[in-house]
N, C-alpha and C positions, 0 to 999 in steps of 0.2 A: 190353565190346562185343569185345575180343579173343576170348573163349570162343564168341561166337557167329558170328564170321566164321570161326573153325576148324570149327566144327560144319557151316557152308555148304560150306567146302572139302572136307571128309569126306563130306557127304551123298553117297550113290550117285547120286541124279538131278544132281547137278552136279559131279560128278566128271570128267566129260569136257567141262565148259563152260569158256568165257573169262568172266573178269567184271571188273568195276572197283569198288574200296574207296576212296572219297574222304574222307579225314580233314583235320580243321582245321587243323592245324599240323604242322610237321616234327617237334615232339616227340612227338604222337600217332603219325605215319607210323612213327619210328623204333621206338617201343614196340611197336606192332602186329607190323612186321617181325619184330623179335628174338622176339617170342612166337610167332609162326608157324614160324621157322625153329627154334627150341628143341623144337618138337614135330613135326619131321619133315617141313614142309611148304615148306621153301626152295626145292626144286625146281619149285613152281607160281606163284613169286613174280616180279613185275618191279616195281620200285621205282627210286626215283631219290633223290639228295642235293640238296644247295644250290647245287652247281656251276653254271656258266654252262652253257645247253644240255642238263643232264641228263635234265631231265623230259621235253624234248621227244624226246630220243633213245631214254627208257624208252617213251613214248607210241609211237613208231614202231615199235619191237621188239614191244610190244603188239599192235598193227595187223596187223601181219606174220606174227605167231605161227600157225602151222599148228596146225590142230584136234588134232593128235597130241600137242601139247603145251598144254593148257589152262591158261595161264597166268592170273593176277589181277594185274593192274595196280593197285599200291596208291600213291595220290599225294596229296601236299597240295594245298591251294587253288591255283588256277590265278591268280586276281584279287588275292590278298591284297597290298596294298601298291602295287599297280597305279594309275597316273594315265592319266585320260582324253586 
C-alpha cells in the first residue's frame, strides 16, 4: 500500500492536489508516514498522533492549507473505540 500512495503523491496529475489517506490503525498510519518521509515526501504530509486533540488539529491544518501547499492528510480511524 505504501508504494502505491508514494506513486500517487509523485504522479504529476496529483502533485498539486490535496488529498486524504485513511488508515485503519495508528500502526499503519505511522508506518506509511515514515515510509513517505524516508522517500522525501514529508513536506506533503499532515498527520497526527494519539494525543488528545491532535487529529482535529491536523484536520484543521489540512482544511486551511492553501493550494500552493498540496498536503495529504494521513489519518487513522475516527470512530475506532467510540461509543454512541
